[in-house]
N, C-alpha and C positions, 0 to 999 in steps of 0.2 A: 504494500500500500504506500502510495506517495502522499506526503503532506507538505503544506506550505511551510517554509522555513521562517521562523519568527524574526521580526525586526523590533528592537535590536536582538542580536543573537544571544547576548549574555551580559548580565550585570552582576558584579560581586555583591552578594547579599549581606556581607558584614561591613565592609568599608566603602563600597560603591566606587572603587577606584581602579578597576581592572584596566591594565594597559600592557603594551609590548608583548602580545601573546605569542607563544610558540606551540605548535601542534605536534604531538608525538604519539605513535601507536604503542600501547602498553601490551607487551607480549604476554605477560602473565594473566592479565584480566581479559584480554581480547577486546579492548575498548580503546577509544581515542581519549587522550588526555590533553587538556589545555593548561599550560603552566604560564604564569603571567606576573608582572610587577603589580603588587597589591598596594596601590597608593591609599593614603589615609584621608580620603576625600571628605568624609562626614564627621571627622573628629574636630570638635570646636576648640578654639583657643590656641591653635598651633601657629606660631609666629612665622611670617614671611614664607619661605619655601621649605620649612621643615616637614610639611605634609607630604612632599614627594621624596623625603628621606626617611630613614627608619623603617623601610618597607621590607616585608617578607615576600616570598613567592607564593601566590595563591595557586590552587589546583582545582580544576573542575574536570569531570569525566562525562563521556557520552557513550551509551551503548546502542544508540539508534542511528549511527552514522552521522553524528554531528548536528542533529536537529535540536535536541534538548540537552542541556548541560546541568550536571549536579555538582554543586559546590562540595568539595571534600575536605578542605583545610589548607594549611600552609606547610611547605617543606621544612623539615627540622634538620639539625646537625650540620649546618653550613658554617658555623663560627669556627675560626681558627685562633681567635684571641678574645680576651675578656671584653665585654661591653655590648651595647646595642649598636647595630650597624645597618647599612643600607644595601639592599640587594635589588639589582635592576636587570631587565632585559636578558633572560636566559636564552642560550642557544643549546639545543640538545641534538646529539648525533648518536644513532644506534649503529654499532659496527657488527651487529648480529649476535653478539654475546654480552656486550657491555654498553651501557649508556654513558656517553661523555657529555658533561655539561660545561659550558664556558659562560661564566657569570660575571657581570659587571658589579664591582664592589666599591663602596665608599666607606671609609672608617667613620663611625659615629653617626650623628643625626644633625648635619649642618642646617642652618636656617637661611643659607644663601648659596648661589651657584659657584662663584669663583673661589679660588684659594684652597680647594680640597682635592687631593689626588684621587684619581679613579684608576683602578686596575682590573684586569680580567683574570679570574681564577679558573683553574681546571679541576673538576671533580669527576669521579666515576661512580657508577652504581649498577647493581645487577637487576634492580626492580623499580627504579625511579623514586624510591623512598629513602633508602639507606645510602648516603653519599659519603665518599672518601675523598678528602682533599688531596690533590696531587701536586699542584704547583701554582705559583702566581707567575703568569707569563711575562717574559722579558721582551717587550715590544718597543715601538718607536718612541714612546714617552711614558710618563707616569700619569697621563690624562687620557686614558683609552677606555672606551665602552662599546657595547653593541656588536658583539661578535656574530659573524655568520660563517659557517663552515660547510664546504662542499667537497665531495670526492671528485678528483680530477679524472678525466677520461684516460689519461696515460698513466695513472697511478698516483698515490699520495693524495694530499688534501690541501686546500687553500682556505685561509681565513681572511675575510674582509672585516674591518672594524673602523670605528670613528676615532680619529686622533684630535682631541680638542686643542692640543698644543700646536697643531698645524692648521689653524683656522677652520676646524671642524670639517676636514676632508677625510676621505676614505683611504686607508692604507691596507696593505696585504702582507700576509706571511704564509709560508709553506711548511708542511710537515709530512714526514713519511709514515708516522705512527700515531698521530693525534696527541702525542706527548711533547715532543721537542719541536720548537717552531723557529724558523729563520725569517727575519723580516726582509721583504722584497722591496718595499718602498711605497710611495704614494700611488694609488690606483685610480682615483677619481678626484679631480679638483673642482673648480667652478664655484658656484654658490655654496655657502656653508650648508651642511646637511648632517643627517645621522641615520642610524638604523638600516644599514645595507642588507638587502636580502637577494640572494642569487639563486636562479633556477633555470632549467632548460625546458623549452616548449616550442613546438612548431619548427624544429630544426635549428634553433638559435639559442644562445645563452642570453639571459636577461638579468638585469639588476634593477631593483627599486631602491631609491633612497628618499628619506623623508626630508623635504624642504620646509616643513611646517606650513605649507600652503598647498599640499598635495604631494603625491609620490612622483619624483622624477624617474623616468624610464631610460635605461641605457641598454644598448644591444652590443653583443660581441660574438665573434665566431671562434674565439680561442681562449676565453677567460682572461685575456691580457689587455686587449685594446677595446675600450668601451666608448661607444658613440652615443651621445645623449639624444633622446627623442623628446616627446612631449611630457605633459603631466597627466597622471591619473588621480582620481579621487580628490580633485581640487574644487570642482564645481559642486555645490550642495546637492544632496539627494533629497528625495521627497518622503522617504520612510521615517518612522519615528526614531528620533535621536540620531539622524543621519544628515543633518543640515549643515555640518561644518566639515572642514578638511579631514580626510582620512590620514591617520597618523601611524607611524611605526608598524609596518605590516609584516606578516609571515605568509608564505605561499605554499600550498600543497598541490602538486601536479597530480592529475587523475586521468592520464591518457592524452586525449586530444584537447583538453582544456585544463584549467587550473582554478583554484579558489584562493582568493586573497582575504586574509583575516586581518582586520585593522581596528583601531579604536578611534573614537571621536570624543570631543568635549562638547556635548550638545547644549550645555547651559552657558558656555563661555561667550561673552560679547565684548569686542574691543572697546575699551573705554569704560566698561562696566565694572562692577565690584569683582575683585579677584579672590576674596577671602570667605566666600560662602560655599555651602555644600553644593548648591546648584551650579555655581561657576566652576567648581573643581571636579565634579563627578564625571565619570567616563563610561562609555558603553563599547562592547565588542560588536563589530559588524562583519558581514561576509558578503563578497561579491564574486562574480565569475570573470575569469580572464580568458581571452582567446587571442589567436594571432590571425590577422586579416591583412593580406597584401604586404606582409613583412613588418607589420606594426602591431604592437600589443594594444589591445582594446578592452574596455571594461564599461558596462552599463550598470552603475550602482543601483539603479531603480528596477532592474530586472527581478521579477519574482522568481525565487529559487524553490525547488521542491526536493524533499529528502527521500531517501538518505543522501547526504552530501558526500560523505567520505566512505570509500570502500574499506573493507577489512584488508589488512596486510597479510597476504597469503604466505605461509611458510615462516612467518616471524614467530 
């Protein structure tokens, strides 16, 4: 039976601040998991930007192919030092036996953006619940976040990430084993951006980066040279909570098309109050991506029907 996919797709029922989603198949449960930055949108009295710090990773699961999502809690066991810390933007890679997570970490709970180092930590897990810290990656600076990791066609892996020390451009690093990483250099310059996400569809490689006014599309034939195209998810959608730019996306390819999972700040208004629950809350949305005439296209108002996500056979 097919059913209409709800809009918004998901809101965190505890803090109402779900952001930066990553989708991963849970081999043990035979279900899709969404793991996300759990911003503290509805907590009153938090000064300045402390509501986007001190964040855990929220978890929701779906047993009906991504149509409905059940909040499960937050990931535990990520601390490697004393104190309350900030966890952002997980990237998770399944090598077939072990889950690898690359997690953006800020020490403590800052109330402002600048002046606080950000690093990317590597963890591994057999079950997406019990995580072992492996290392803090030595990358191009101590101000790096938003890892995206892809297996390369010729072997090995490439990571793309945001380097805030280089004007918020995307840099790249390579690894043979998902543990040791070699910095390659800057991969995408241009307008400042964050949240790179790389996938292959329609015979090409694509990258989305969040310019905070929509997702910039870049195209490549070799994972090395990226040609910018237009913006996706910049124009407002008409569905509930979808009237603002689509932010920090994850993409799941499902054959001839793909699904882009992104978040919105539906109550944010330029020039309006910035310290209310309504202005801070966020919603997870989903839209379909296709390739037409060599261009990546998306109609965020398209009505989608479930199941959205197929089971991962053999996982």
